[in-house]
C-alpha positions in Angstrom: -31.2 84.0 39.2 -30.1 80.8 37.6 -31.5 79.8 34.2 -32.8 76.3 33.5 -30.4 75.8 30.8 -27.4 76.4 33.0 -28.8 73.9 35.6 -29.1 71.3 33.0 -25.6 71.8 31.8 -24.3 71.7 35.4 -26.2 68.5 36.3 -24.9 66.8 33.1 -21.3 67.7 33.9 -21.7 66.4 37.5 -23.1 63.1 36.3 -20.3 62.6 33.9 -17.7 63.2 36.6 -19.4 60.9 39.0 -19.8 58.0 36.6 -16.9 55.5 36.9 -14.8 55.0 33.8 -15.8 51.9 31.8 -13.1 49.1 31.9 -11.8 48.1 28.5 -11.3 44.3 28.4 -8.5 42.9 26.3 -9.7 41.2 23.1 -10.0 37.4 23.4 -7.4 35.6 21.4 -8.7 34.2 18.2 -9.1 30.4 18.1 -6.9 28.7 15.6 -8.9 27.4 12.7 -9.1 23.6 12.1 -7.2 24.2 8.8 -4.3 25.9 10.6 -4.2 23.1 13.2 -4.0 20.4 10.5 -1.5 22.4 8.5 0.7 22.6 11.6 0.5 18.8 12.1 1.5 18.2 8.5 4.5 20.4 8.8 5.6 18.8 12.0 5.2 15.3 10.5 7.2 16.4 7.5 9.9 17.8 9.7 10.1 14.5 11.7 10.5 12.6 8.5 13.2 14.9 7.2 15.2 14.8 10.5 14.8 11.2 11.6 14.1 9.5 8.3 11.1 7.4 7.4 12.2 4.3 9.2 11.2 5.7 12.6 7.7 6.5 11.5 4.9 4.1 12.2 2.9 2.7 9.2 -0.1 5.0 9.7 2.2 8.1 9.5 3.8 6.8 6.3 0.3 6.5 4.8 -0.5 9.9 6.1 2.5 11.5 4.4 1.5 9.9 1.1 -2.1 10.9 1.4 -1.1 14.6 1.9 -0.6 14.6 -1.9 -4.1 13.3 -2.5 -5.8 15.5 0.1 -4.2 19.0 0.2 -6.3 19.9 3.3 -7.8 18.3 6.3 -6.8 15.6 8.8 -6.0 12.3 7.1 -4.7 10.5 10.2 -8.1 8.8 10.8 -8.2 7.7 7.2 -4.7 6.2 7.4 -5.6 4.3 10.6 -8.9 3.1 9.0 -7.0 1.7 6.1 -4.7 -0.3 8.3 -7.6 -1.5 10.4 -9.4 -2.7 7.3 -6.5 -4.4 5.6 -4.4 -5.4 8.5 -1.0 -4.1 7.4 0.8 -1.6 5.1 1.3 -4.5 2.7 -2.4 -5.3 2.8 -3.3 -1.7 2.1 -1.1 -1.5 -1.0 -2.2 -5.0 -2.2 -5.9 -4.2 -2.0 -7.8 -3.6 -5.2 -9.3 -0.2 -6.1 -12.7 -1.6 -5.4 -11.6 -2.9 -1.9 -10.0 0.4 -1.1 -13.1 2.3 -1.9 -15.0 0.3 0.8 -13.2 2.4 3.4 -15.1 5.6 4.2 -13.3 8.6 2.9 -11.4 6.8 0.1 -12.6 8.0 -3.3 -11.4 7.2 -6.8 -8.4 9.5 -6.6 -7.1 8.1 -3.3 -7.6 4.5 -4.4 -5.7 5.1 -7.6 -2.9 6.9 -5.8 -2.4 4.0 -3.4 -2.4 1.5 -6.3 0.2 3.7 -8.0 2.4 3.4 -5.0 1.9 -0.4 -5.1 2.9 -0.6 -8.7 6.0 1.5 -8.1 7.0 -0.8 -5.3 6.3 -3.9 -7.5 8.4 -2.5 -10.4 11.3 -1.6 -8.1 11.3 -5.1 -6.8 11.2 -6.5 -10.3 14.2 -4.4 -11.3 16.2 -6.1 -8.5 15.6 -9.6 -9.9 15.8 -8.5 -13.6 19.4 -7.3 -13.6 21.0 -10.5 -12.4 20.3 -14.3 -12.3 17.1 -14.8 -10.3 18.3 -17.9 -8.5 21.4 -16.0 -7.2 19.2 -13.2 -5.7 16.7 -15.4 -3.9 15.9 -13.0 -1.0 15.0 -10.2 -3.6 12.8 -12.7 -5.4 10.9 -13.7 -2.3 10.4 -10.0 -1.4 9.1 -9.4 -4.9 6.6 -12.2 -5.0 5.2 -11.2 -1.6 4.6 -7.7 -2.9 3.0 -9.1 -6.1 0.8 -11.8 -4.6 0.5 -12.0 -0.8 -2.6 -9.8 -0.6 -4.5 -10.8 -3.7 -8.1 -11.7 -2.9 -8.2 -14.3 -5.7 -5.8 -17.0 -6.8 -3.4 -16.0 -9.5 -1.2 -18.4 -11.4 1.9 -16.8 -12.8 5.2 -17.8 -14.2 8.7 -16.2 -14.2 10.2 -17.0 -17.6 14.0 -17.1 -17.5 16.7 -17.4 -20.1 19.7 -19.7 -20.2 21.5 -17.5 -17.7 18.5 -17.5 -15.4 17.8 -13.9 -16.0 14.2 -12.7 -16.1 12.6 -12.5 -19.6 9.0 -12.0 -18.4 6.7 -12.2 -15.4 3.3 -13.1 -16.6 -0.1 -13.9 -15.1 -1.3 -16.9 -17.0 -4.6 -17.3 -15.1 -6.8 -15.7 -12.5 -9.3 -17.9 -10.6 -11.5 -17.8 -7.5 -10.7 -17.5 -3.9 -9.3 -21.0 -3.8 -8.6 -22.2 -7.3 -6.9 -21.0 -10.5 -7.0 -23.4 -13.5 -3.6 -24.4 -14.8 -2.8 -26.1 -18.1 0.8 -27.4 -18.4 0.6 -27.2 -22.2 -0.2 -23.4 -22.0 2.8 -22.9 -19.7 5.1 -24.7 -22.1 3.7 -23.0 -25.2 4.4 -19.6 -23.7 7.9 -20.6 -22.6 8.7 -21.6 -26.2 7.3 -18.3 -27.5 9.6 -16.4 -25.2 12.6 -18.8 -25.9 12.7 -19.5 -22.1 15.0 -22.3 -20.9 13.9 -22.2 -17.3 10.8 -21.2 -15.3 9.7 -20.6 -11.8 6.0 -21.1 -11.0 4.1 -18.8 -8.7 0.7 -18.8 -7.2 -1.0 -17.4 -4.1 -3.3 -18.7 -1.4 -5.8 -15.9 -0.5 -6.5 -17.8 2.8 -3.0 -16.6 3.9 -1.6 -20.1 4.5 1.1 -20.9 1.9 1.1 -24.6 2.6 0.9 -26.5 -0.7 -2.3 -28.5 -1.3 -2.5 -31.9 -2.9 -3.8 -30.3 -6.2 -0.8 -27.9 -6.1 1.6 -30.9 -5.8 -0.1 -32.9 -8.6 -0.2 -29.9 -10.9 3.5 -29.1 -10.3 4.4 -32.7 -11.2 2.5 -32.4 -14.5 4.3 -29.1 -15.4 7.7 -30.6 -14.5 7.1 -33.6 -16.7 5.9 -31.4 -19.6 9.0 -29.3 -19.3 11.4 -32.3 -19.4 10.1 -33.3 -22.9 11.0 -29.8 -24.1 14.2 -29.3 -22.1 12.6 -26.5 -20.1 13.6 -26.7 -16.4 11.2 -25.9 -13.6 13.5 -24.4 -10.9 10.8 -24.1 -8.2 7.1 -23.5 -7.4 6.5 -20.8 -4.8 3.2 -20.6 -3.0 2.6 -17.1 -1.6 0.3 -16.2 1.3 0.1 -13.4 3.9 1.8 -15.8 6.4 4.9 -16.4 4.2 6.2 -18.1 1.1 6.5 -21.9 0.7 9.1 -23.3 -1.7 8.4 -26.7 -3.3 12.1 -27.3 -3.6 12.9 -26.4 0.0 10.0 -28.7 1.1 11.4 -31.6 -1.0 8.3 -31.7 -3.2 10.2 -31.5 -6.4 
């Protein structure tokens, strides 16, 4: 006689033997996080810069590299490209004001200030090149400097490079800021400041926010007034440079003075 309990045990054992073994699937590989992906991109970009130098990098990647310091995490490539689209060039990005930079989505106070810091460093480096030797003997350095200083200004600036007897730079000063197409200039103020600085020679600078550096009739008339005021005080006006995004126009080279 077989007990019920022994049948139950036998049936359970049989069922266990008959049941196929369950397959154990390998775990799915974990997807890389967005942070890890962007971190890898940053490292690759830094490696490319270290191996090949910065010259080979396009402008947007240069901006990316700089923004890594402002944004420790995340993808800044879209922001770098948006800045170039908004301002047209690397020069335009650096020349934009803090307020203009902040019109680009993703640019806050910190990013705008960092970009302006880069612009100021570039400007001072250019100024050093013309401050250590006679300005008129380093004309290419001067043109590079004035383009950085003025080419992307959204309003007209009138500024003067005050030089000593050896044509070395004493000071670079903004004497007036105006509107998008006009900056009032007073020859007596230019000469007064030159006398205060004991400047024997000057170079006049102003920008055209339109981008076209071609001198206007008011520009020509104003320059003649300053030249005449300088003659009475034995202060020479070496040149008047008009700066725009399209280039730099020299009054002397154009035969206008």
